[in-house]
N, C-alpha and C positions, 0 to 999 in steps of 0.2 A: 376155779383153778386158784393158784397162789402167787402172791407177791410177798416176799419176805416172810413166808410162812402163813400169811393171812389170806383166807379164801375171799374171792371177790369176783364180780363180773366186769366186763369191759365197758359197760354203760349203765348208768343209774340215775333215777330221778333225785333232784335236790330236795332239801328239807321242805321248801315252800311249794313244791310240786309244780312250779311254773317254768322250770328249765331242767336240763340234764347235764351231767358231767360224764366225761369219758377220758381215756388215757390218750395222751399226745404221743402217738407212735413214732413221730419224726424225732423225739428226744431219746428214744430207746436205742441201745441198751445202757447208754451212759447216765441217763437221768430219768427218774420216774416223775413225770409231770402230769396233772390232770388239767383238763380243759373244760371250761364252762360254756354251753351252748345255750344262748338265751334268745335266739331268733332263727327264723329259716335261713337268713343270710349266714348266720354263724355255722348252722349245720352244713349248708352247701359248701361254704369255704373249706371246713374241716374235710368234707369228702373230696373236693378238688385237690387240695393240698396233700392228700393222703395222711392227714393227722388221725383220721379213722380210715381204715381200709379193710379189705376182705369183704367178699360179697354179702354174707349174712349180716355183718356188723354195718356195712353201708345201708342195707335195707332198714335196719332197726333205727339207725341215726336219722334217716330221712323220714320215717314215720313220726319220730319225735319232733323233727323240725317242722313237719306239717302241723302238729298238734300245737306247738308253741306259736305258730303263726296265727292259728285260730283264736288264740287268747286276744290277739290285737284286732284282728278282723275276721269275724266268723262268717261273713257274708259269701255268697257265690264268687264274687270277683276276688276277695281275699283267698278264698280256697284255691281258685284257679291260678292266681299269681304265684302263690307258694309252690303249688304242684309243679308248675313249669320251671320255676327257678330250681327246684331240687331234682326233678328228673333229668335235667340237662347236666348235672354235676359231673357224671362219668357215664360213658355210653356202653361199656361192655358187659358189666355185671347186671343180669336180669333181675336180681333180688331188688335192685333199687326201684324200678318200675313196679314190680310185684307188690312191695310193701306200701308204696304210695297208692296203688290202686285198691288194695285192701283197706286202708285207712279212709280213702275218699269213699268207698262203699259204705264203710261204717257210718259215716257222718251224713250220707245222702238222706237217710231216713230220719234224721234227728232235726229238731227245732234249731233255729240258728243259735239260741242261747245255750243249747246242750252240746253243740259241735265240738268245742275244745275238750270237754270231759269225755266225749265218746272216742275222739281221736287219741287221747292219752290212754284211755283203756285199751283201744286197739293196739297201740305201740306196746304197751305193757304185755299184752298177749302175745304179740309177735316175738318179743324177747323170751318169754317163758316158753313158747313153742319151739324156739330155736334151740334152747338148751335141752329140751326133750329130745328133738330130732338128733342133735349131735350125740347126746348120750346113746341113743338107740343105734346110731352109726357105730358107736364105739363097741356096743355089745355084739353087732353082727360082725364087725371087723375082727373082734377078738377071736372068733372061731376060725377065721383065716390065718391069724398069726399063730394060734395055737397048733393048727395043722402044719404050718410051715416050720415051727420049732420042733415038732416030731420028725419032720422030714430031715432036718439037719443033724438029728441024732444027739441032741443034747448040748452041742456047742452053742455059743451065743449066736442069736438071730441078728443078721445085718439088714437094715431097712434104709432105702434111699427115699428122701422126699425132697420136694422142690418148692421154693418160695416159702411163704407162711400160710399154711392152712390150719394154724392152731387156734387156741382159744383166743388169741388177739385178734383173729380174723372173724371171730364169731361172738356170741354173747357169753359163751362158756364151753368148754371141752374141746372146741375145734371139730373139723371135719377129719382131715387126713390124720391128725394127732389123737383123736379120740380113741381108736383101737390101741395106739401105742400106750397111751396112759392107762387103758383098762388092762392091756397085757402086763404092764409093769405091776399094777396092783395085784394082779394074779400070780406074781412071782416068775413070770418068764424072763429069761435072761436075754436082754436085747440091747442093740446098739443101733444109732441112727446117724447115717451120712447125711449131713446138712449141705445142700448146695447153697453157695453164697447168694445166688440169684441177682446177678447184675441186671440193670444198672442201679437199682435202689437198695440192693442187698438185704432184702427182707428175710432170707434165710439166715444170713450171718448175724444180723441185727436182732431179728424178732423170734424165729424159730429157736436159735441158739439161746437166747434169753430164756424162753420158756422152758426149755429142756433143762437149763441150769436150775431155775426155780423149783422144777419138778424132780430133780435129782436123776434125770434120765441120762445114761451114757450116750455121748455123741461126739462126732468129729465134723468141724466145718471144712468143706472142701471148695476149690474153685469149680465153677459150673462145668468146665471141660473135663473134669475128672471122672465123672460118672461112668461114661463108656468104658474107660480103662479098668475101673473097679469091677464092672460087670464081666468083662473079659477074663478077669483073674479069679472069678468065682467069689468075690468079696461082697456081693450083694444078693440077698436071698429074695427080696421083692421090693418093688417100688409102689409107693401110695402118695398120691397128690390130690388136691382139691379141684375145684372147677368154679368159674365164674359165670358161665352159661353152657348148658348142654342142650343139644337139640333133641327132638323127639326120637330121632333115629340113632342117637348115641355119640354124635360128634362133640368134642370136648373143648371149650375155649378156656384156657388157664394162662398163667403167667408165662410170658415169652421164655422159650427154652424147654417147655414141657414136651413139645413134639419131638425134639431131639432125644430126650430120655426115652420116650416111648419107642422110637426107632432103634435105639441101642438095646432096649430091653428085648425087643421082638427078635433082634439078631442073635442075641445071647441066651434067649430062652428064659429070661427072668420075667416072672409074672408082673403085670403093670396094672394096679388098681387105681380107680378113681372114687374117692369119698363124695357121694352126690346127695345132698339134701334136696328134697323135692322142690322147694322154692327156687333152686337154681335151674330147674328144667324149663326150657322155653318150648312149650308144646305147640307153638305157632311156626316153628322153624323145623326144617328138615336137613338142609345142606349147610353145615357149619361153615365151610370154606367160602361159599357164595353169600350167605345171609348174615352171618355174625359180625357186627361192626367191631373193628379193631382199633382201639384207642391208640392214638399217637401223641405221645407226651413231649414236654419241653426237652430239647436237645442238651440242655445243661445237665440233665440227669445222667447223661452218657459222658460228656465232657469234663465233669467235675465229680469229686468224691468228698464225703464229709467224714472227718475223723477226730478222734480225741487226742490233742496234743499233750506233751509232757507237762505243760503248764496248766492242765486241767480244762482247758477251754476246747470248744468245737470249732474247726475251721473247715472251709470249703477250699479244696485245691484242684486246680485245673490239671488234667492228666493227658490232654491232647494239644497238638499245635493250635495256636490262637486262630489260625485261619482255616482249620479243617472243619467241614460241616459234619453233623452227625444226625443219624435217624434213631428215633426212639419208639419203636413198636412195643406197646405195652403187653400184648397177648399173642399167642398163636393158637391154631386149631390142630387137635390131635384127632385123626379120623377114628371112627368107632372100631374099625377093624384092628387097631393097635391096642385096644384096651381089653385086658383079660376079663375084667368084670367091674360093675358098679357095686359100691357098698352104700346102701340107702338106709333110711330109718325104718323101711319095711323089710329088708333083708338084702340079699346078694342076688344079682341078676346079670344076665348076659348083656353086653354093651350093644344093644340093638333095639329097634322099634317094638319088636315082640317081647323082649326082655323087660323094657320099662312099661309096656302096656300090661304085662302080666302082674306087675306090682302095683300099678296105678291105673286100673282099668277105668275109673271114673274120669280121668284126665286125658286119656289117650285120644288122639285125633279121630273123629267120626263117631265118638260116643256121646256127644253132647252138642 
């Protein structure tokens, strides 16, 4: 996708091949700053602090972090130490563990001297595969958006999304945004309602930034506005991403997703989840009982960061000094509230049979 008209990915190898650079997403939308990751500790810190975020990008960053660590210590102890450091960086997104497991398997059959090179090659492939997956999601989602545009009879199509499931959350294209970008390329007249997504405001800061760069019509709204818009017929469909989806179709995504799904069901608005296969956790069935929900620093709730008139960024407290705050990072939307999944292999029902139909080789009981 584009930054100031220049196509780029969200993570890339440095010229010497021994580290990677990525976009510091905590500085967006007010400043475009890149961040060099030269150790596993750098990668883990970037993930924990959400300088990189979004399930697919977290996975890619972790894979590179493991590769970088093997440059310094390619032995079994170095591999295990870096793996444990990175896998603990964030608990909810399944792509993190998946990418680390893929990389660890790739180096297991290599000699110690070849491990770093193999790990880098695996991380490169994870990135390339993510781009292909997201583009395929865009192609399959394009059909849904085209059909929705036909249903509304030629007026502008209104789409609501939550958090940032865009190209900033992946290596390129995004998940929930990929169909939007493809639809715009095909000339479909559309507009996106962008939930601000408190407490970290990834919608207002990141999704809106992306849509500005891509020239997509959009409006930022407070998180609580979505239901009102649906009641008034101002939302034609919702599409969100996922950080972990169970084998039966329960979806963990950014906090507030469940409330949008409930409102969509009540008002008859289709609710789609853009689901790359690495985000499916085939070992789990019950999302509410089994998916770990990250609880983050209360300061993300009690404070906001903004750009002042003097051009500097400031953190400002918005709650009483002695009021405690809870900060749950994700919620779980039961499969029954999801209209369909949009995957790289096609669109399917949000159910165990729907997922198994598209991914028979991964379905429980088949291996």
